[in-house]
C-alpha distance (Angstrom), angle and dihedral (degrees) to the residues before:
residue distance angle dihedral
M1 . . .
G2 3.81 . .
A3 3.81 96.5 .
R4 3.77 121.3 132.1
G5 3.76 113.0 -95.4
S6 3.78 90.8 30.8
G7 3.78 127.3 133.6
A8 3.80 95.7 -72.7
T9 3.80 91.5 62.9
R10 3.78 94.3 44.4
V11 3.81 94.0 50.7
H12 3.81 92.5 59.9
K13 3.79 93.6 43.3
T14 3.78 92.2 48.0
T15 3.80 93.7 46.6
L16 3.80 94.6 48.1
S17 3.81 91.7 44.4
L18 3.80 91.4 51.9
V19 3.81 90.4 48.9
A20 3.82 89.1 51.5
W21 3.81 90.5 50.7
G22 3.79 88.0 50.5
V23 3.80 91.1 52.3
F24 3.81 91.0 50.9
A25 3.81 90.7 46.8
I26 3.81 89.8 53.1
L27 3.80 88.6 48.7
L28 3.81 91.6 53.7
W29 3.79 92.0 45.0
G30 3.81 91.7 48.5
R31 3.78 90.5 49.4
W32 3.79 90.8 51.4
R33 3.80 98.2 40.2
F34 3.81 103.6 33.6
G35 3.79 102.7 17.1
W36 3.81 93.9 -117.8
R37 3.77 111.9 -167.1
G38 3.76 137.9 150.5
R39 3.78 117.9 14.1
V40 3.79 96.4 5.6
A41 3.80 92.3 52.5
I42 3.80 91.7 44.9
R43 3.81 91.8 52.6
W44 3.81 92.6 51.3
T45 3.81 91.3 45.6
I46 3.81 92.7 50.2
G47 3.80 89.7 47.1
G48 3.79 91.4 54.3
F49 3.80 90.9 45.6
I50 3.81 91.0 52.6
F51 3.80 91.2 53.0
L52 3.81 90.5 49.7
M53 3.80 90.9 49.4
L54 3.80 90.3 50.1
A55 3.79 89.9 49.5
Y56 3.79 91.8 50.9
F57 3.80 102.4 38.3
G58 3.78 102.4 14.8
S59 3.79 100.4 68.0
K60 3.81 90.6 84.4
F61 3.79 89.5 46.9
V62 3.80 92.0 51.4
L63 3.79 94.0 46.2
E64 3.81 97.6 45.5
L65 3.79 105.4 32.3
V66 3.78 106.3 25.2
L67 3.79 101.7 33.9
G68 3.81 95.6 29.2
N69 3.82 96.3 -133.0
């Protein structure tokens, strides 16, 4: 049950990945609805990228530092 790559790791990766997809969906919607370009689009893109980086690299951080495993 406590093996690496178990459910605890996947929950954080899945959650952060879904949040990143949500950020990119908002970016596409904002581009379509409000014509977001430039700085606004860059901020949303960087936000989504940060969530994807946390999902990829941050699972060890969450497990070891936040949850104390």
